C-alpha positions in Angstrom: 128.2 127.8 78.7 126.3 126.5 75.7 126.9 122.8 75.0 127.9 121.9 71.4 125.8 119.9 68.9 127.0 116.3 68.7 126.6 113.8 65.9 126.3 110.8 68.2 127.3 109.3 71.5 130.7 107.6 72.2 130.8 103.9 72.7 134.3 104.0 74.2 133.3 104.8 77.7 134.5 108.4 77.6 132.6 111.7 77.5 131.2 112.5 74.0 132.2 116.2 74.6 135.9 115.2 74.0 135.1 114.9 70.3 134.0 118.5 70.1 137.5 120.0 69.8 136.4 123.5 68.9 134.2 123.6 72.0 136.7 121.7 74.2 139.6 124.1 73.6 138.9 127.7 74.7 140.5 130.7 76.4 140.4 131.6 80.1 137.8 134.4 80.7 140.2 136.0 83.3 143.7 135.9 81.8 142.9 135.1 78.2 145.3 132.2 78.1 144.7 128.7 76.7 142.1 126.7 78.6 140.2 123.4 78.4 136.6 122.9 79.4 135.5 120.3 81.8 133.9 117.3 80.1 133.0 115.2 83.1 129.6 116.8 83.6 127.6 113.9 85.1 127.9 112.4 88.5 129.0 108.7 88.5 125.7 107.7 90.3 123.7 109.0 87.3 125.0 106.1 85.2 123.3 103.6 87.5 120.2 105.5 88.3 117.8 103.3 86.3 119.5 99.9 86.5 116.7 98.5 88.8 114.4 98.8 85.7 116.8 97.1 83.4 117.0 94.2 85.8 113.3 93.6 85.2 113.8 93.2 81.4 117.6 92.6 80.8 117.2 90.9 77.3 115.0 93.5 75.7 116.7 94.7 72.5 114.1 97.2 71.5 113.6 99.4 74.6 115.1 99.9 78.0 112.2 98.0 79.6 108.7 96.9 78.6 105.4 98.2 79.9 104.7 94.7 81.2 108.1 94.5 83.1 107.4 97.9 84.7 104.3 96.5 86.4 106.7 94.7 88.9 107.7 98.1 90.3 108.3 99.4 92.9 111.4 97.8 94.4 110.6 96.3 97.8 113.8 97.4 99.6 116.7 99.8 98.9 119.8 99.1 101.0 122.7 101.5 100.9 125.2 103.4 103.0 125.0 107.1 103.8 126.7 108.0 100.6 124.2 106.1 98.5 121.2 107.3 100.6 121.9 111.0 99.7 123.5 110.7 96.3 122.5 107.7 94.3 119.0 107.5 95.8 118.3 111.1 94.8 119.2 110.4 91.1 117.3 107.1 91.1 114.2 108.7 92.5 114.5 111.6 90.0 114.5 109.0 87.1 111.5 107.3 88.7 109.6 110.5 89.0 110.5 111.5 85.4 109.5 108.2 83.9 106.2 108.2 85.8 105.5 111.7 84.6 105.7 110.5 80.9 103.7 107.4 81.6 106.5 104.8 81.5 106.2 103.8 85.2 103.0 102.9 87.1 104.4 104.4 90.4 106.2 107.6 91.2 108.4 106.4 94.0 110.7 103.5 92.7 111.5 102.1 96.2 109.1 101.1 98.9 111.5 100.9 101.8 115.0 102.1 102.7 117.6 100.7 105.0 120.7 102.8 105.5 123.2 100.3 107.0 125.4 101.4 109.8 129.2 101.6 109.6 131.3 98.7 110.9 134.1 100.3 112.9 137.4 98.9 114.1 139.5 99.7 117.2 142.4 102.1 116.3 145.5 103.0 118.3 147.0 106.4 117.9 150.0 107.9 119.7 148.6 110.7 121.9 151.3 113.2 121.1 151.0 112.8 117.3 148.7 111.6 114.5 150.6 108.3 114.0 148.5 105.2 114.1 149.9 101.9 115.4 149.2 98.3 114.7 147.6 96.3 117.6 150.9 94.4 117.9 152.7 97.6 118.7 150.5 98.4 121.7 150.5 97.0 125.3 147.9 97.5 128.1 149.0 98.2 131.7 146.6 99.0 134.5 143.8 99.8 132.1 145.9 102.2 130.1 147.4 101.7 126.6 151.0 102.4 125.9 153.4 101.9 123.0 155.7 98.8 123.4 158.6 100.7 122.1 158.9 103.6 124.5 155.8 103.5 126.7 154.2 106.6 125.3 150.4 107.1 126.0 148.1 105.7 123.3 144.6 106.9 122.4 142.2 104.1 121.7 139.1 104.9 119.5 136.5 103.2 117.4 136.8 104.5 113.8 135.9 103.6 110.3 138.1 100.7 109.2 141.1 101.9 107.2 144.5 100.5 106.1 146.2 103.6 107.2 144.8 103.2 110.7 145.6 99.5 110.9 142.1 98.7 112.2 140.7 96.7 109.4 139.7 93.1 109.7 140.2 90.5 107.0 137.1 88.4 106.6 139.1 85.5 105.2 141.1 85.2 108.4 137.8 85.1 110.5 136.2 82.5 108.2 139.3 80.3 108.5 139.2 80.7 112.3 135.4 80.3 112.9 133.7 79.2 109.7 131.5 81.4 107.5 128.2 80.7 109.3 129.6 81.6 112.7 131.1 84.8 111.3 127.8 85.7 109.8 126.0 85.2 113.1 128.7 87.3 114.9 128.2 90.1 112.4 124.4 90.1 112.6 123.9 89.6 116.4 123.2 92.3 119.0 123.2 95.3 116.6 120.5 96.3 114.1 121.3 96.9 110.5 121.0 100.7 110.7 123.2 101.0 113.7 127.0 101.5 113.8 128.8 98.4 114.9 132.1 98.3 116.9 133.6 95.1 115.5 134.7 92.6 118.2 135.1 88.9 118.5 133.6 89.1 122.0 130.3 87.9 120.4 131.8 84.5 119.7 131.2 82.8 123.1 127.4 83.5 122.9 127.2 82.3 119.3 129.2 79.2 120.1 127.0 78.4 123.1 123.9 78.6 120.8 125.5 76.3 118.3 126.5 73.7 121.0 122.9 73.7 122.5 121.4 73.1 119.0 123.8 70.3 118.3 122.9 68.7 121.6 119.2 69.3 121.2 119.1 67.4 117.9 121.2 64.6 119.4 118.8 64.4 122.4 115.8 64.4 120.1 117.2 61.2 118.5 118.8 59.4 121.4 116.2 60.0 124.1 113.7 57.9 122.2 115.9 54.9 122.8 116.0 55.3 126.6 113.8 54.5 129.5 113.2 57.6 131.6 111.6 58.1 135.0 108.0 59.3 135.3 107.3 63.0 135.5 106.5 64.5 138.9 102.7 64.7 138.4 100.1 63.6 135.8 99.6 66.9 134.0 103.3 67.9 133.9 103.6 66.7 130.3 100.6 68.8 129.2 102.0 71.8 131.1 105.3 71.6 129.2 103.4 71.2 125.9 101.6 74.4 126.6 104.9 76.2 127.4 106.6 74.9 124.3 103.6 75.9 122.1 103.5 79.4 123.7 107.3 79.8 123.2 107.0 78.8 119.5 104.1 81.1 118.8 105.2 84.2 120.7 108.7 84.1 119.4 107.7 83.3 115.8 105.3 86.2 115.8 108.2 88.6 116.6 110.7 86.8 114.5 108.6 86.8 111.3 107.8 90.5 111.9 111.5 91.4 112.0 112.4 89.1 109.1 109.8 90.5 106.8 109.2 94.1 107.9 112.0 95.6 110.0 114.8 93.4 108.6 116.4 93.6 112.0 118.2 90.2 112.1 119.7 90.9 115.5 116.2 90.6 116.9 115.7 87.4 114.8 118.8 85.9 116.4 117.7 87.0 119.9 114.4 85.2 119.3 116.2 82.1 118.2 118.2 82.2 121.4 115.0 82.4 123.4 113.4 79.4 121.6 116.6 77.4 122.1 116.7 78.2 125.8 113.1 77.1 126.2 113.8 73.9 124.4 117.0 73.3 126.3 115.3 73.5 129.8 112.6 71.0 128.8 112.7 67.6 130.6 113.9 64.6 128.7 110.5 62.9 128.9 109.0 65.8 127.1 111.7 65.9 124.5 111.1 62.2 123.8 107.3 62.2 123.7 105.9 65.7 122.8 105.2 66.8 119.2 105.5 70.4 120.5 109.2 69.9 121.2 109.8 68.7 117.7 107.7 71.6 116.3 109.8 74.1 118.2 113.2 72.5 117.4 112.3 72.2 113.7 111.1 75.8 113.6 114.4 77.0 115.1 116.4 75.2 112.4 114.3 76.5 109.5 114.4 80.1 110.8 118.1 79.9 111.3 118.7 78.6 107.8 118.8 81.9 105.9 121.5 83.2 108.3 123.5 80.0 108.8 122.7 77.7 105.9 125.5 75.2 106.2 125.0 74.7 110.0 121.2 74.4 109.7 121.4 72.0 106.8 123.7 69.7 108.8 121.5 69.8 111.8 118.4 69.2 109.8 119.9 66.1 108.3 120.3 64.8 111.9 116.8 66.0 112.8 115.4 63.8 110.0 116.9 60.7 111.7 114.5 60.9 114.7 113.0 57.4 115.0 109.5 58.5 116.0 108.3 61.6 114.3 105.6 63.1 116.4 105.4 66.4 114.6 103.2 66.7 111.5 104.5 70.2 110.7 107.3 69.2 108.4 107.9 67.3 105.2 110.4 64.9 106.7 111.7 63.6 103.4 112.9 67.0 102.2 115.8 69.3 103.2 115.6 72.4 105.4 115.3 74.7 102.4 112.3 72.8 101.0 110.3 73.2 104.2 107.3 75.5 104.6 108.2 78.7 106.5 107.1 78.4 110.2 104.2 80.5 111.3 102.1 80.9 114.5 99.2 78.4 115.0 95.8 79.4 113.5 94.3 79.5 117.0 97.0 81.7 118.5 95.7 85.2 119.5 97.1 88.3 117.9 96.5 91.8 119.3 94.3 94.4 117.8 94.7 97.8 119.4 91.8 100.3 119.4 92.7 104.0 119.6 90.1 106.7 120.0 91.0 110.3 119.5 94.7 109.4 120.0 94.0 107.6 123.3 94.4 103.9 123.9 90.9 102.5 124.5 91.1 98.7 124.2 93.2 95.7 123.2 91.4 92.9 121.5 92.8 89.4 121.1 91.9 87.8 117.7 92.7 84.2 116.6 95.1 84.2 113.7 92.7 82.4 111.3 90.3 85.3 111.7 93.0 88.0 112.0 94.4 87.2 108.5 91.0 88.1 106.9 90.2 91.1 109.2 89.1 94.3 107.5 88.0 97.7 108.7 84.4 96.8 109.3 85.2 93.5 111.0 87.6 95.2 113.4 85.1 97.9 114.2 82.4 95.3 114.8 84.8 93.5 117.3 85.6 96.9 119.0 81.8 97.6 119.4 81.6 94.6 121.8 84.0 96.3 124.2 82.3 98.1 127.1 84.6 101.1 126.9 83.8 101.6 123.2 80.1 101.3 124.0 80.4 104.0 126.7 82.8 106.5 125.1 82.6 106.0 121.3 79.2 104.7 120.2 77.1 107.5 121.7 79.2 110.0 119.7 79.3 110.9 116.1 82.1 108.9 114.4 84.1 111.1 112.1 86.6 108.7 110.6 88.0 105.2 111.0 91.4 103.8 109.9 92.6 100.2 110.1 96.3 99.2 109.7 97.6 95.7 109.8 101.1 94.3 110.3 100.5 90.8 108.8 101.0 88.1 111.4 102.0 90.5 114.1 99.4 93.1 115.2 96.8 95.6 114.0 95.5 99.0 115.0 92.0 100.5 114.6 92.0 104.2 114.9 88.6 106.0 115.5 88.1 109.7 115.4 84.8 110.8 117.0 83.1 114.0 118.2 83.4 113.9 122.0 80.5 114.8 124.1 80.7 116.7 127.4 78.3 116.4 130.3 78.7 120.0 131.3 78.3 123.3 129.4 81.2 125.2 128.0 81.0 127.8 130.8 80.9 125.1 133.5 83.8 123.3 131.9 85.9 126.5 131.8 85.1 127.3 135.4 86.1 123.8 136.4 89.4 124.1 134.6 90.0 127.5 136.3 89.3 125.9 139.7 91.8 123.1 139.0 94.4 125.6 138.0 93.9 127.6 141.2 94.1 124.5 143.3 97.4 123.6 141.6 98.8 127.1 142.2 97.7 127.0 145.9 99.3 123.5 146.4 102.5 124.8 144.7 102.5 127.9 147.0 102.0 125.7 150.1 104.9 123.4 149.1 107.1 126.4 148.6 106.1 127.9 152.0 106.8 124.5 153.7 110.2 124.3 152.0 111.1 127.8 153.1 110.0 127.0 156.7 112.3 123.9 156.8 115.2 126.0 155.4 114.7 128.6 158.2 114.6 125.9 160.8 117.8 124.4 159.6 119.5 127.8 159.5 118.5 128.5 163.1 119.9 125.1 164.2 123.2 125.9 162.5 123.3 129.3 164.1 122.7 127.8 167.6 125.5 125.3 167.0 127.9 128.1 166.0 127.0 130.2 169.0 128.0 127.5 171.5 131.6 128.0 172.4 133.9 126.1 174.8 134.2 128.0 178.2 137.5 129.7 178.8 138.1 128.0 182.1 137.3 124.5 180.9 140.3 122.2 180.5 140.6 120.0 177.4 
């Protein structure tokens, strides 16, 4: 079908093809009767396929976006459900590829990363003998089985996509009124990653509530313990030992927490790490909570890291944290709120791992202080690797074909080396050795089989001898 020539586009939000009456009204090719052509020729997602570019330059009246604004591309992260991932994303990428091909965009791919969030499912109750769905109030549980309250018919319980017709939806307003918005947000984000389907349940609440209570008490202890006389610790170096433990807890957990905040976006892991840091702070003796800067460093880092997820809760606790009489920590701007603090990071002297892989085999793991890790490049990493004995033995004597260095900022790095391996034996000797190894394996396998068959025969003979023994006819029972 050839589209008609149009004088202009409609500004009324309807298809311009509706104005082409001669083209719109036609005859059916099969029966010859009156017919009307389809005018909705564009998918809905096409209409929003370049909005990410308009956001960069929303007040431009002369063009969709300027060349200067386009320099901010690509978009860091695309978040969408399955429908968006295979419909809207395709159209948006098509626009990006087209605009790049005509020189309007500096990059071909408009999005750097993708998260396809999982479905939140609710528990549904369906009468087993039909397709009728019941409300939770219409179902009872007896002996681990679900039955209808009305007549006791069996009920099938499943986790399904939330729907009004299935009576398994959850009203966020009710939850917020019951728990508060920060607590609900923590319940939603804990335990399950963003790309994983979630079976919604309020069973997460006790764990979240326990975390909140501990943090309230830790802030209270940080203030009140400075006004109390406490007994001496058990031995002279105990305070320093706990300082090391707190420092290690902060650094090791922040390393993983920041990696998941910035790269994987798995906030469930972030919350798990906050749980760990809170537990480490909780089990610290009162003398350490009172006198150690490391305790204040750890507690302050917890509140700052929790702030994006639970802003009201963290702000309230930070206001109390600021009231500590003696501020041992120098990590924070004590006069400012939690959202004005610098983001916590591992100490400059904390060691981060650099893995060395040669020809797809793990060769070494090098620990590098963060202050040096942050500026590490390919040649620096290779120079460090050359100091390892296994690299000197296996890699350096060979011809190096390629080197690749990849860094996950603040987390780890990987140096991959591809080299021409050298063999101490000739090709013929190597093949002969491999053949001998194969023969030895076949012989060992054959021996195991023979031993197994021997044991089977012995067991069969024992069974036959048992069956042959009968009770004598003249023996009384």
